[in-house]
TORKOLKOL-687881 format. One record per residue: y negated, z negated, x of N, C-alpha, C in turn; residue in one letter. Coordinates in steps of 0.05 Angstrom, whole numbers. Each point is the difference from the previous one (the first is absolute). Example, Ala and Ser with C-alpha at 12.3 -4.5 7.8 and 13.67 -1.06 7.14 Angstrom:
BEGIN
NODE      n_y      n_z      n_x     ca_y     ca_z     ca_x      c_y      c_z      c_x   r
NODE      114     -156      264      -24        0      -18      -24        0       18   A
NODE      -21       14       -7      -24       -1       16      -22      -14      -15   S
***
This chain:
BEGIN
NODE      n_y      n_z      n_x     ca_y     ca_z     ca_x      c_y      c_z      c_x   r
NODE       78     -104      124        1       26      -12      -20       18       15   M
NODE        5       23        4      -19       23       15      -20        3      -24   D
NODE      -14       23        2      -23       11      -16       11       16      -23   D
NODE       23        0       -8       11       13      -24      -10      -14      -26   T
NODE      -11       13      -19       -5      -12      -27       26        3      -18   E
NODE        5      -23      -16       22       -4      -15       -6      -14      -22   V
NODE        8        0      -25       -7      -10      -23       21      -23       -2   S
NODE       -9      -25       -9       12      -26        2       -6      -17      -19   G
NODE        7      -22       -2       -2      -20      -20      -11      -27       16   L
NODE      -20      -10       -7      -13      -23       13       12      -23      -15   L
NODE       17      -15       13       14      -26      -11      -17      -25       -5   L
NODE      -14       -1       24      -10      -28        3      -25        3       25   K
NODE      -22      -16       -6      -18       -1       20        5      -25       18   W
NODE       -2       -1       21       -2      -26       21      -22      -19      -10   G
NODE       -1      -25        9      -14      -21       -6      -31        9        5   R
NODE       -5       10       24      -27        5        4      -10       31       -7   A
NODE       22       15      -11       -8       27      -10       -5       19       24   G
NODE       12       -5       23       -1       18       23       21       17       -1   E
NODE       23      -10      -11       26       19       -1       13        2      -27   R
NODE       16       15       -4       10        7      -28       34        4        6   A
NODE       15       -8      -18       31        2       -1        0       25      -16   L
NODE       13       25       14        3       24      -20       27       11        5   V
NODE        7       15      -18       23       14       -1       -1       32       -4   T
NODE       17       15       11       -8       29        2       27       13       10   Y
NODE        2       25       -7       23       20        5       -6       19       21   E
NODE       13        4       22       -3       22       17       25       10        5   V
NODE        4       30       -3       26       11        7       23      -13      -11   D
NODE       -2       -7      -29       16      -12      -13        9      -30        7   G
NODE      -15      -10       19        7      -29        4      -25      -16       -6   R
NODE        7      -22      -16      -24      -22       -9       -2      -16       21   V
NODE      -27      -11        4       -9      -16       21      -18      -21      -11   A
NODE        0      -25        4      -17      -21      -11      -10      -14       26   T
NODE      -24       -2        4      -14      -15       20      -27       -3       -2   L
NODE      -12      -19       16      -28       -9        3      -17       21       13   W
NODE      -23        8      -13      -13       19       10      -32      -11       -1   L
NODE      -15        4       23      -27       -9        4      -16       13      -26   R
NODE      -15      -17      -14      -20       12      -24      -16       26       11   A
NODE       -3        3       26      -17       24        2       18       25        4   D
NODE       26       -1       -1       17       22        1        9       11      -33   Q
NODE      -12      -15      -17        2        5      -30      -25       15       -9   L
NODE        6       17      -21      -18        9      -17       12        5      -26   R
NODE      -21        0      -24        9        3      -24       11       31       -5   P
NODE       22        7      -18       10       25       -6      -28       16      -10   A
NODE        8       27       10      -27       16      -10       -5        3      -28   P
NODE       18       -4      -16       -6       -3      -33       -7      -27       -6   D
NODE       -2      -21       17      -10      -24       -4       20      -20      -16   G
NODE       -2      -24        2       21      -19      -12       -2        0      -29   P
NODE       25       -7      -11       -1        2      -30       -9      -28       -6   L
NODE      -20        1      -17      -16      -23      -13       -3        0      -30   A
NODE        6      -20      -12       -4        0      -29      -27        9       -7   P
NODE       -7       11      -29      -23        5       -8      -13      -19       -2   E
NODE      -28        1        3      -19      -26       -4        1       -8      -32   P
NODE        0      -25       -4       -6      -12      -29      -25        8      -14   L
NODE       -3       12      -20      -24        3      -17        4      -13      -21   T
NODE      -26       -9      -18        4      -13      -25       -8       20      -21   D
***
């Protein structure tokens, strides 16, 4: 990939956590490939996480 930012879905981390299998769409085509972890960053609005449990 070049320096273009695209939104994608992280499918799986590699064993050492140095790479991740991601899928994304560019120009109407879907691609799935392994990317280095340093090429990834969270979406600007952050990951969807459940609300913390409270008593």
